[in-house]
RODO-2510 file (C-alpha; in nm, 4 decimals, decimal comma):
residues 531
     n   res          X          Y          Z
     1     m     1,7156   -13,4495    15,2818
     2     n     1,6123   -13,4628    14,9245
     3     k     1,8490   -13,2781    14,6295
     4     t     1,8295   -13,1983    14,3066
     5     e     2,1444   -13,2913    14,0543
     6     t     2,2674   -12,9667    14,0691
     7     g     2,3200   -13,0319    14,4208
     8     l     2,0338   -12,8021    14,5796
     9     s     1,8019   -12,8771    14,8334
    10     l     1,4390   -12,9334    14,7171
    11     s     1,2800   -12,8272    15,0143
    12     t     1,3188   -12,4579    15,1760
    13     k     1,3400   -12,5198    15,5390
    14     v     1,0778   -12,2895    15,7849
    15     i     1,1863   -12,1868    16,1240
    16     f     0,9367   -12,1251    16,3659
    17     i     1,1264   -11,9222    16,6709
    18     w     0,8317   -11,8602    16,9728
    19     h     0,9215   -11,6223    17,2360
    20     m     0,8237   -11,6581    17,5704
    21     h     0,8572   -11,3906    17,8685
    22     q     0,7453   -11,2597    18,1579
    23     p     0,9379   -11,0115    18,3654
    24     c     0,9685   -11,0955    18,7824
    25     y     0,6450   -11,0013    18,9386
    26     k     0,7692   -11,0925    19,3146
    27     h     0,7240   -10,8229    19,5691
    28     p     1,0888   -10,7481    19,7537
    29     d     0,9582   -10,7833    20,0963
    30     r     0,6985   -11,0658    20,0655
    31     e     0,5932   -11,3995    19,9291
    32     g     0,4166   -11,4123    19,6570
    33     y     0,4074   -11,2506    19,3205
    34     i     0,2335   -10,9231    19,2675
    35     l     0,0993   -11,0117    18,8914
    36     p    -0,0394   -11,3814    18,7363
    37     w     0,0833   -11,3476    18,4189
    38     v     0,3827   -11,6455    18,4422
    39     r     0,0813   -11,8845    18,5859
    40     l    -0,1863   -11,7521    18,3421
    41     h     0,0413   -11,7815    18,0013
    42     a     0,1911   -12,1193    18,1784
    43     v    -0,1827   -12,2871    18,1565
    44     k    -0,2755   -12,1743    17,8199
    45     d     0,0488   -12,0690    17,5899
    46     y     0,3706   -12,2450    17,7424
    47     y     0,1747   -12,5428    17,8078
    48     g    -0,0210   -12,5130    17,4521
    49     m     0,1728   -12,4215    17,2074
    50     a     0,4304   -12,7327    17,2972
    51     r     0,1003   -12,9651    17,2744
    52     i     0,0232   -12,7901    16,8967
    53     i     0,3453   -12,9246    16,8470
    54     q     0,3333   -13,2755    17,0140
    55     k     0,0217   -13,2956    16,8073
    56     c     0,1135   -13,1836    16,4733
    57     g     0,3603   -13,4510    16,3124
    58     k     0,6650   -13,4461    16,2439
    59     a     0,6299   -13,0291    16,2362
    60     k     0,9054   -12,8971    16,4544
    61     a     0,9421   -12,5689    16,6349
    62     t     1,2014   -12,3693    16,8776
    63     f     1,1123   -12,2073    17,1775
    64     n     1,2710   -11,9502    17,3568
    65     f     1,2385   -11,8719    17,7407
    66     s     1,3446   -11,5411    17,9019
    67     g     1,5739   -11,6877    18,2216
    68     v     1,3720   -11,4981    18,4586
    69     l     1,0832   -11,6816    18,3252
    70     l     1,2089   -12,0279    18,4000
    71     d     1,2592   -11,9194    18,6997
    72     q     0,9220   -11,8204    18,8271
    73     l     0,7672   -12,1079    18,6069
    74     f     1,0036   -12,3327    18,8164
    75     d     0,8867   -12,1571    19,1284
    76     y     0,4703   -12,2557    19,0397
    77     a     0,5498   -12,6030    18,8986
    78     q     0,7537   -12,7146    19,2169
    79     r     0,7267   -12,4787    19,5044
    80     g     0,3244   -12,3997    19,4433
    81     a     0,3742   -12,0249    19,4173
    82     k     0,0992   -11,8238    19,4410
    83     d     0,0045   -11,4600    19,3332
    84     d    -0,1840   -11,2032    19,4625
    85     y    -0,4744   -11,2786    19,2048
    86     v    -0,5018   -11,6539    19,2722
    87     n    -0,5009   -11,5434    19,6491
    88     l    -0,8013   -11,3165    19,5851
    89     t    -0,9759   -11,6141    19,3758
    90     l    -0,9689   -11,8390    19,6567
    91     k    -1,0787   -11,6097    19,9203
    92     k    -1,4240   -11,6902    19,9874
    93     a    -1,6323   -11,3999    19,8536
    94     s    -1,8268   -11,3148    20,1826
    95     d    -1,5090   -11,2737    20,3592
    96     l    -1,3421   -10,9831    20,0849
    97     d    -1,3042   -10,6677    20,2423
    98     s    -1,3889   -10,3691    19,9884
    99     k    -1,0564   -10,3361    19,8676
   100     e    -1,0381   -10,6594    19,7540
   101     k    -1,3519   -10,6654    19,6107
   102     e    -1,2277   -10,3559    19,4061
   103     f    -0,9342   -10,5001    19,3078
   104     i    -1,1192   -10,8405    19,1417
   105     i    -1,4051   -10,6115    18,9635
   106     n    -1,0948   -10,3903    18,8595
   107     r    -0,8518   -10,6836    18,7447
   108     f    -1,0644   -11,0068    18,6695
   109     f    -1,1735   -10,8796    18,3459
   110     s    -0,8329   -10,8579    18,1806
   111     v    -0,8853   -11,0514    17,9262
   112     n    -0,9127   -10,9934    17,5442
   113     f    -1,3146   -10,8995    17,5018
   114     e    -1,4504   -11,0142    17,1735
   115     r    -1,2367   -11,3453    17,2311
   116     f    -1,3740   -11,3830    17,6010
   117     i    -1,5949   -11,1433    17,7494
   118     r    -1,8595   -11,0600    17,4566
   119     p    -1,9078   -11,4281    17,3746
   120     n    -1,9917   -11,5092    17,7648
   121     t    -2,3692   -11,4253    17,7804
   122     r    -2,2819   -11,4015    18,2287
   123     f    -1,9526   -11,2833    18,1881
   124     s    -2,0564   -10,9657    17,9465
   125     h    -2,3281   -10,9112    18,2008
   126     l    -2,0995   -10,8717    18,4722
   127     y    -1,8898   -10,6542    18,2574
   128     d    -2,1396   -10,3965    18,1634
   129     k    -2,2617   -10,4059    18,6139
   130     k    -1,9287   -10,3090    18,6294
   131     q    -1,9449    -9,9853    18,3905
   132     s    -2,2544    -9,8973    18,5479
   133     h    -2,2540   -10,0622    18,9242
   134     p    -1,9635   -10,1450    18,9709
   135     d    -2,0657   -10,0844    19,3917
   136     k    -2,3781   -10,3225    19,3446
   137     f    -2,1691   -10,6233    19,2882
   138     s    -2,3123   -10,9205    19,4887
   139     s    -2,1184   -11,2207    19,6391
   140     q    -2,2429   -11,4396    19,4374
   141     d    -2,1463   -11,1875    19,1325
   142     i    -1,7953   -11,2407    19,2591
   143     k    -1,7643   -11,5896    19,2430
   144     d    -1,9296   -11,5817    18,9070
   145     l    -1,6249   -11,3105    18,8551
   146     q    -1,3560   -11,5221    19,0190
   147     v    -1,4245   -11,8406    18,8405
   148     l    -1,4572   -11,7134    18,4364
   149     f    -1,1233   -11,5079    18,4647
   150     n    -0,9312   -11,7973    18,5307
   151     l    -1,1167   -12,0278    18,2676
   152     c    -1,0629   -11,7879    18,0213
   153     w    -0,6783   -11,9089    18,0715
   154     f    -0,7299   -12,2936    17,9596
   155     h    -0,5971   -12,3574    17,6611
   156     p    -0,8672   -12,5361    17,4085
   157     y    -0,7035   -12,8701    17,4228
   158     t    -0,7238   -12,9081    17,8327
   159     i    -1,0958   -12,7979    17,7787
   160     k    -1,1063   -13,0591    17,5494
   161     e    -0,9322   -13,3522    17,7827
   162     d    -1,1357   -13,2159    18,0703
   163     k    -1,4736   -13,3287    18,1719
   164     n    -1,4845   -13,1279    18,5191
   165     l    -1,3632   -12,8366    18,3192
   166     r    -1,6148   -12,8272    18,0574
   167     e    -1,8950   -12,8901    18,3393
   168     i    -1,7707   -12,5507    18,4800
   169     i    -1,7847   -12,3727    18,1796
   170     a    -2,1558   -12,5085    18,0673
   171     k    -2,2808   -12,4150    18,3944
   172     g    -2,2346   -12,0614    18,3412
   173     k    -2,3086   -11,8977    18,6270
   174     q    -2,3760   -11,9610    18,9793
   175     y    -2,0232   -12,0979    19,0664
   176     n    -1,9159   -12,2201    19,4030
   177     r    -1,6212   -12,2536    19,6295
   178     d    -1,5685   -12,6351    19,4225
   179     d    -1,5739   -12,4786    19,1260
   180     k    -1,3203   -12,2584    19,2181
   181     e    -1,1649   -12,4781    19,3464
   182     y    -1,1061   -12,7221    19,0767
   183     v    -0,9993   -12,4343    18,8034
   184     i    -0,7410   -12,3679    19,0562
   185     k    -0,5967   -12,7027    19,1459
   186     k    -0,6409   -12,7825    18,7252
   187     q    -0,4406   -12,4422    18,6657
   188     y    -0,1145   -12,6026    18,8903
   189     e    -0,1340   -12,9411    18,7662
   190     i    -0,1136   -12,8206    18,4001
   191     i     0,2169   -12,6030    18,4982
   192     s     0,3514   -12,9275    18,7011
   193     l     0,3457   -13,0848    18,3340
   194     i     0,4824   -12,8156    18,1349
   195     f     0,8597   -12,9299    18,2021
   196     p     0,8276   -13,2937    18,1212
   197     l     0,6332   -13,1996    17,8112
   198     y     0,9028   -12,9654    17,6683
   199     k     1,1932   -13,2124    17,7769
   200     e     1,0109   -13,5270    17,6021
   201     l     0,9945   -13,3059    17,2408
   202     v     1,3257   -13,2834    17,2587
   203     k     1,3923   -13,5789    17,3528
   204     q     1,1446   -13,7016    17,0259
   205     d     1,3804   -13,4384    16,7842
   206     k     1,0393   -13,1812    16,7082
   207     i     1,2114   -12,8698    16,9262
   208     e     1,4884   -12,7050    17,0065
   209     l     1,4540   -12,4877    17,3062
   210     i     1,6546   -12,1812    17,3582
   211     v     1,6774   -11,8971    17,6188
   212     t     1,7159   -11,4907    17,6450
   213     p     1,9203   -11,3187    17,8477
   214     y     1,7814   -11,3832    18,2783
   215     h     1,5921   -11,0386    18,2763
   216     h     1,5381   -10,9638    17,9388
   217     p     1,7460   -10,6292    17,9420
   218     i     1,8109   -10,4651    17,6183
   219     m     2,1782   -10,5855    17,5946
   220     p     2,3479   -10,2891    17,3971
   221     l     2,2281   -10,0264    17,5811
   222     i     2,3050   -10,2187    17,9002
   223     y     2,6458   -10,2386    17,7802
   224     d     2,6569    -9,8471    17,7185
   225     t     2,4302    -9,5963    17,6453
   226     d     2,6482    -9,4391    17,4414
   227     i     2,5286    -9,6824    17,1501
   228     l     2,3039    -9,4026    17,0584
   229     r     2,5390    -9,2572    16,8645
   230     d     2,4347    -9,4358    16,5613
   231     f     2,0846    -9,2741    16,6555
   232     s     2,0966    -8,9398    16,5941
   233     y     1,7443    -8,9005    16,6220
   234     l     1,7374    -9,0637    16,9966
   235     k     1,8085    -8,8562    17,2652
   236     k     2,0636    -8,9728    17,4984
   237     p     1,9730    -8,9635    17,9146
   238     s     2,2059    -8,7487    18,0437
   239     l     2,4338    -8,9658    18,2725
   240     r     2,5929    -9,2418    18,0501
   241     f     2,5251    -9,6186    18,1544
   242     s     2,7772    -9,8272    18,0981
   243     a     2,7930   -10,2462    18,2483
   244     p     2,9213   -10,4877    18,0377
   245     e     2,9894   -10,7052    18,3048
   246     d     2,6277   -10,7165    18,3754
   247     c     2,5377   -10,8293    18,0248
   248     s     2,7791   -11,1287    18,1054
   249     w     2,5918   -11,1753    18,4400
   250     h     2,2553   -11,2074    18,2756
   251     l     2,3842   -11,4539    17,9639
   252     r     2,5532   -11,6398    18,2354
   253     k     2,2337   -11,6687    18,4840
   254     a     2,0066   -11,7772    18,1936
   255     k     2,2442   -12,0281    18,0883
   256     t     2,2490   -12,1803    18,4579
   257     i     1,9093   -12,1943    18,5210
   258     f     1,8479   -12,3435    18,1691
   259     k     2,0279   -12,6475    18,2778
   260     e     1,9277   -12,6444    18,5931
   261     v     1,5645   -12,6939    18,4487
   262     f     1,6738   -12,8951    18,1093
   263     g     1,9741   -13,0754    18,1761
   264     y     2,1632   -12,9932    17,9138
   265     d     2,3535   -12,6323    17,8324
   266     v     2,2020   -12,4138    17,5347
   267     k     2,3207   -12,3497    17,2052
   268     g     2,0810   -12,0394    17,0328
   269     s     1,8973   -11,7126    17,2119
   270     w     1,6945   -11,4679    17,0513
   271     p     1,8841   -11,1621    17,2480
   272     s     1,6110   -10,9377    17,4567
   273     e     1,3529   -10,7706    17,1771
   274     g     1,6166   -10,8774    16,8849
   275     s     1,8532   -10,5808    17,0475
   276     v     2,1775   -10,6505    16,9166
   277     s     2,5150   -10,4780    16,8535
   278     e     2,8842   -10,6036    16,7610
   279     d     3,0146   -10,6069    17,1501
   280     i     2,6945   -10,7892    17,2468
   281     i     2,7738   -11,0971    16,9582
   282     s     3,1014   -11,1199    17,1076
   283     i     2,9902   -11,1739    17,4442
   284     y     2,7625   -11,4283    17,2813
   285     k     3,0489   -11,5925    17,1704
   286     d     3,2483   -11,5566    17,4746
   287     e     2,9733   -11,7127    17,7195
   288     g     2,9394   -12,0149    17,4460
   289     f     2,6675   -11,9446    17,2186
   290     k     2,6212   -12,0519    16,8765
   291     w     2,3403   -11,9013    16,7279
   292     i     2,1262   -11,5656    16,7661
   293     g     1,8171   -11,4489    16,6181
   294     a     1,7944   -11,1054    16,5062
   295     d     1,5453   -10,8487    16,2956
   296     e     1,6266   -10,8180    15,9111
   297     e     1,6188   -10,4634    15,9440
   298     i     1,9675   -10,5222    16,0966
   299     l     2,1093   -10,7581    15,8417
   300     f     1,9832   -10,4494    15,5325
   301     k     2,2065   -10,1963    15,7596
   302     s     2,5231   -10,4338    15,8374
   303     l     2,5150   -10,4986    15,4349
   304     t     2,5060   -10,1585    15,3269
   305     t     2,8239    -9,9468    15,2520
   306     d     2,9379    -9,6934    15,0995
   307     y     2,9033    -9,8224    14,7354
   308     v     2,5822   -10,0167    14,8177
   309     s     2,3211    -9,8290    14,9783
   310     y     2,0365    -9,8950    15,2123
   311     d     1,7665    -9,8369    14,9680
   312     m     1,9348   -10,1314    14,7310
   313     i     2,0041   -10,3569    14,9690
   314     k     1,6545   -10,3734    15,1016
   315     k     1,5187   -10,4383    14,7729
   316     q     1,7170   -10,7673    14,7930
   317     r     1,4750   -10,9546    15,0337
   318     q     1,6136   -11,3293    14,9240
   319     l     1,9175   -11,2078    15,1642
   320     i     1,7592   -11,2907    15,4512
   321     y     1,6888   -11,6411    15,3649
   322     q     1,9984   -11,7913    15,4664
   323     p     2,1973   -11,7626    15,7938
   324     y     2,5278   -11,5219    15,8764
   325     k     2,8467   -11,5831    16,0800
   326     f     2,9614   -11,3018    16,2828
   327     r     3,2751   -11,3623    16,5111
   328     g     3,2190   -11,7274    16,5513
   329     v     2,8218   -11,6413    16,5919
   330     n     2,5500   -11,8150    16,3309
   331     m     2,2595   -11,5334    16,2854
   332     f     1,9358   -11,6042    16,1829
   333     f     1,7214   -11,2749    16,0514
   334     r     1,3513   -11,3077    16,0692
   335     d     1,1500   -11,2133    15,7926
   336     r     0,9660   -10,9820    15,9272
   337     n     0,6773   -10,8900    15,7045
   338     l     0,5847   -11,2523    15,7439
   339     s     0,6205   -11,2615    16,1386
   340     d     0,4769   -10,9331    16,1778
   341     t     0,1500   -11,0721    16,0004
   342     i     0,0983   -11,3697    16,2090
   343     s     0,1382   -11,1731    16,5545
   344     f    -0,1149   -10,9269    16,4483
   345     i    -0,2696   -10,9600    16,0916
   346     y    -0,4136   -11,3162    16,0866
   347     q    -0,6258   -11,2857    16,4380
   348     g    -0,8667   -11,0426    16,3054
   349     w    -0,9556   -11,3127    15,9767
   350     d    -1,2180   -11,5199    16,1215
   351     d    -1,1357   -11,7931    15,8958
   352     a    -0,8160   -12,0079    16,0247
   353     a    -0,8187   -12,2060    15,7128
   354     f    -0,8220   -11,8843    15,5047
   355     a    -0,5507   -11,7476    15,6621
   356     a    -0,3456   -12,0360    15,7198
   357     a    -0,3737   -12,0592    15,3418
   358     d    -0,2176   -11,7314    15,3097
   359     l     0,0483   -11,7578    15,4871
   360     l     0,1442   -12,1101    15,3086
   361     a     0,1124   -11,9406    14,9968
   362     h     0,4070   -11,6408    15,0984
   363     f     0,5775   -11,9518    15,1684
   364     k     0,5339   -12,1194    14,8352
   365     r     0,6210   -11,8074    14,6373
   366     t     0,9368   -11,7432    14,8435
   367     h     1,0227   -12,1145    14,8158
   368     s     0,9681   -12,0427    14,4109
   369     y     1,1866   -11,7339    14,4179
   370     i     1,4357   -11,8159    14,6224
   371     k     1,5076   -12,2077    14,5301
   372     d     1,7328   -12,1487    14,2441
   373     i     1,9538   -11,8929    14,3998
   374     s     2,1054   -12,0655    14,7420
   375     k     2,0852   -12,4145    14,8925
   376     e     2,1744   -12,3008    15,2451
   377     r     1,7337   -12,1719    15,2473
   378     a     1,5579   -12,0702    15,5075
   379     i     1,2579   -11,9126    15,6221
   380     t     1,2776   -11,7841    15,9697
   381     i     0,9796   -11,6781    16,1719
   382     i     1,0435   -11,5036    16,5051
   383     m     0,7590   -11,3418    16,7425
   384     d     0,6258   -11,3278    17,0392
   385     g     0,5036   -11,6694    17,1766
   386     e     0,2319   -11,6060    17,3919
   387     n     0,0323   -11,2576    17,4043
   388     a    -0,0594   -11,3336    16,9715
   389     w    -0,2913   -11,5914    17,0796
   390     e    -0,6043   -11,4656    17,3110
   391     y    -0,6803   -11,2362    16,9884
   392     y    -0,7254   -11,5173    16,7507
   393     n    -1,0425   -11,7370    16,7760
   394     n    -1,0421   -12,0596    16,9659
   395     n    -0,6573   -11,9107    17,0857
   396     g    -0,5032   -12,0156    16,7207
   397     v    -0,5349   -12,3631    16,7584
   398     d    -0,7012   -12,4031    16,4175
   399     f    -0,4185   -12,1557    16,3092
   400     l    -0,1521   -12,3407    16,4027
   401     e    -0,2714   -12,6612    16,3665
   402     a    -0,3660   -12,5389    15,9942
   403     v    -0,0085   -12,4418    15,9462
   404     y     0,1797   -12,7098    16,0666
   405     t    -0,0364   -12,9860    15,8481
   406     e     0,0203   -12,8350    15,5653
   407     l     0,3285   -12,7394    15,6031
   408     n     0,4509   -13,1480    15,6887
   409     k     0,2635   -13,2418    15,3859
   410     s     0,4578   -12,9920    15,1616
   411     g     0,7158   -13,1232    14,9075
   412     s     0,8410   -12,7951    14,9186
   413     l     0,8844   -12,6742    15,2252
   414     e     0,9669   -12,8613    15,5719
   415     t     0,9947   -12,7465    15,9085
   416     t     1,3334   -12,7536    16,1289
   417     t     1,5450   -12,5750    16,4322
   418     p     1,8422   -12,3688    16,3901
   419     s     2,0802   -12,5856    16,5246
   420     e     1,9713   -12,8895    16,2944
   421     f     1,9531   -12,5800    16,0166
   422     l     2,3512   -12,4975    16,1214
   423     k     2,4655   -12,9050    16,1012
   424     s     2,4631   -12,9562    15,7058
   425     n     2,4533   -12,5613    15,5917
   426     r     2,7469   -12,3025    15,5576
   427     s     2,6686   -11,9675    15,7202
   428     r     2,7628   -11,6220    15,5406
   429     k     3,0761   -11,4070    15,6442
   430     l     2,9350   -11,0660    15,7979
   431     e     3,2222   -10,8194    15,7893
   432     r     2,9922   -10,6086    16,0167
   433     v     2,6540   -10,6376    16,2326
   434     a     2,4247   -10,2474    16,2530
   435     s     2,2923   -10,2075    16,6625
   436     g     1,9569   -10,2362    16,6791
   437     s     1,6200   -10,4018    16,7545
   438     w     1,3332   -10,5679    16,5869
   439     i     1,1417   -10,2128    16,6416
   440     n     1,2236    -9,9800    16,3894
   441     g     1,5886   -10,1185    16,3942
   442     d     1,6767    -9,9057    16,6642
   443     f     1,5949    -9,8894    17,0499
   444     g     1,3259    -9,5782    17,0765
   445     v     1,1236    -9,8080    17,2569
   446     w     1,3052    -9,8401    17,5472
   447     v     1,4919    -9,5016    17,5500
   448     g     1,5323    -9,1521    17,4285
   449     s     1,2184    -9,0091    17,5588
   450     e     1,2431    -8,7842    17,8804
   451     k     1,0408    -9,0744    18,0896
   452     n     1,2951    -9,3326    18,0158
   453     n     1,5403    -9,1525    18,0529
   454     f     1,4842    -9,0485    18,3563
   455     y     1,4928    -9,4323    18,4401
   456     w     1,8485    -9,4657    18,2719
   457     n     1,9348    -9,2231    18,5274
   458     i     1,8558    -9,3684    18,8264
   459     l     1,9893    -9,6600    18,7312
   460     r     2,3468    -9,5195    18,6742
   461     r     2,2794    -9,3291    19,0162
   462     l     2,2428    -9,7033    19,1893
   463     k     2,5347    -9,8082    18,9965
   464     d     2,7052    -9,5600    19,1694
   465     a     2,5854    -9,6047    19,4368
   466     i     2,6367    -9,9318    19,5118
   467     e     2,9857    -9,9370    19,3619
   468     k     3,0591    -9,6617    19,6515
   469     s     2,9241    -9,8061    19,9120
   470     e     3,0814   -10,0320    20,1836
   471     i     2,8986   -10,3010    20,1996
   472     t     3,0546   -10,6706    20,1070
   473     g     2,9280   -11,0154    20,1400
   474     a     2,6058   -11,1161    20,0403
   475     k     2,4691   -10,8116    20,1378
   476     r     2,6558   -10,6611    19,8428
   477     e     2,5063   -10,9791    19,6290
   478     e     2,1397   -10,8843    19,7278
   479     v     2,1725   -10,5205    19,5687
   480     k     2,3796   -10,6042    19,2569
   481     k     2,0655   -10,8983    19,2201
   482     y     1,8506   -10,6144    19,2389
   483     l     1,9942   -10,4117    19,0140
   484     y     2,0136   -10,6751    18,7256
   485     l     1,6445   -10,6781    18,7506
   486     l     1,6014   -10,3289    18,7261
   487     e     1,7800   -10,3853    18,4269
   488     g     1,5192   -10,5932    18,2281
   489     s     1,3232   -10,4129    17,9025
   490     d     0,9820   -10,4188    18,0501
   491     w     1,0195   -10,0992    18,2796
   492     y     1,0926    -9,9347    17,9813
   493     w     0,8595   -10,0575    17,7703
   494     w     0,5289    -9,9903    17,9944
   495     n     0,6945    -9,6519    18,0042
   496     t     0,6079    -9,5999    17,6135
   497     f     0,2855    -9,7743    17,5973
   498     y     0,0404    -9,7560    17,8609
   499     d     0,0631    -9,9294    18,1410
   500     t    -0,3104    -9,9579    18,2535
   501     s    -0,2367   -10,1015    18,6024
   502     g     0,0681    -9,9004    18,6981
   503     e     0,1926   -10,2086    18,8618
   504     f     0,4850   -10,2350    18,5975
   505     k     0,5788    -9,8799    18,7475
   506     n     0,5076    -9,9703    19,1357
   507     i     0,7829   -10,2819    19,1165
   508     f     0,9976   -10,0971    18,9102
   509     f     0,9958    -9,8151    19,2153
   510     k     0,9333   -10,0721    19,4777
   511     y     1,3118   -10,2370    19,3853
   512     i     1,4807    -9,8685    19,3629
   513     e     1,3548    -9,8081    19,7244
   514     k     1,4462   -10,1643    19,8327
   515     v     1,8359   -10,1171    19,7403
   516     y     1,8943    -9,7892    19,9231
   517     v     1,7471    -9,9266    20,2039
   518     l     2,0071   -10,2073    20,1659
   519     l     2,2529    -9,9137    20,0981
   520     g     2,1275    -9,7515    20,4206
   521     k     2,0330    -9,4586    20,2349
   522     k     1,7099    -9,2759    20,1625
   523     v     1,5723    -9,2712    19,8233
   524     p     1,6960    -8,9461    19,6581
   525     a     1,4105    -8,6375    19,6525
   526     c     1,3966    -8,6660    19,3030
   527     i     1,3260    -9,0373    19,2007
   528     n     1,0710    -8,9605    19,4534
   529     a     0,8880    -8,7151    19,3033
   530     k     0,8496    -8,9118    19,0303
   531     r     0,6731    -9,1803    19,1373
***
């Protein structure tokens, strides 16, 4: 590491943490998955994001996986797991019944319209046909749709490297069974390469791998919904939910699957949705984690005192560019402005080089401002590592390659990972940590509305029913396993943000019904009425 005569490092470190997560899509009473998003994002993003790092010289990044995502990826990679979408892709168009055809017509356009449908003549024609005459789809229309939908999910590197895929894409229409089977076979081939690729990058010291609590729960709310006393504007559920022991389970379970897949103990974590509280950080400490990430808003609120107002603290942005420590756990705070700009703004810039140059200019200005303030300098980017890229031209490849390449050449900026950074840099002590998430610094996405509070009341009723039941052994463990699943954040997220398919709600209630069946009870009428 180059240093000046004063001991300050010449370079400011840049930490990229790419978060990967999908909830459990399994049906409780049959094999396979209901939704295909683990398979499809694996092919396009989990594989592609690692390949970009592999290609871009000395660039480094950190990848965060939820525990349940690792389990499902393992299921696809090692057991050849299937989902309803892949089963319908491989089924002969002439053998599909009317409901299956309707499913394909309604669901196989679930890709970014501007990036995938509009530029493709055949895909665009089928989309228009869906709007005007969905009952007029021929068997060939269905076959073409089956192939076109799945083709959208290959990473540009894969297409560039596979002659057969390029020929299928160039064909454009009149697809046959061989085309379908090759596309799906190639998807599973890519999935089988993901874990070996990440392991190799870890061995090369190019990436750090970390984990989110198993079912991606909002841990402070699972610990105790009375945490909402800190947010008077959010209405508490009428029934208090509190399960600190479940928070420990989610972390231990995630650690276990991580070690089974990658072969070593994980050190860091991006808590689900960046949601933290002091109690949750104590659990991270107890479970052996060395560091976690959080949003800058959490830091600003944590540093606010009776003598220094929140508004005064928030103006001091230099505060977020160093690690802190609370109860023995190091904390990195994301630069919200830059993280959200990559997530939501640059996708609309068609010139990837211009977008990358703009980001680098922000990095350089930050370096210029903080370089004489502290030697423990790190600009931390934490964001979704999968969903953003379908909104970018070329799946964000041009943008990410340009960013990594320019950082590699920079004399003032250098990529690193959190664990590597902590080896040679000290953390500043935090006296307190405010509770909240990366969205608005509170939990309003997952609690407070009538619909979401009803879900929290369901959780409390299920927890009480399980505790009062007389079931024991494996059956009791199975029931608790389903309760943990229902604690995941996604069911509440999709109560707040419109779920067009309704599948998240369907899955949620399927597992509620499963719990009551195992307990030998009927689903209460007040719950059934909300289905």
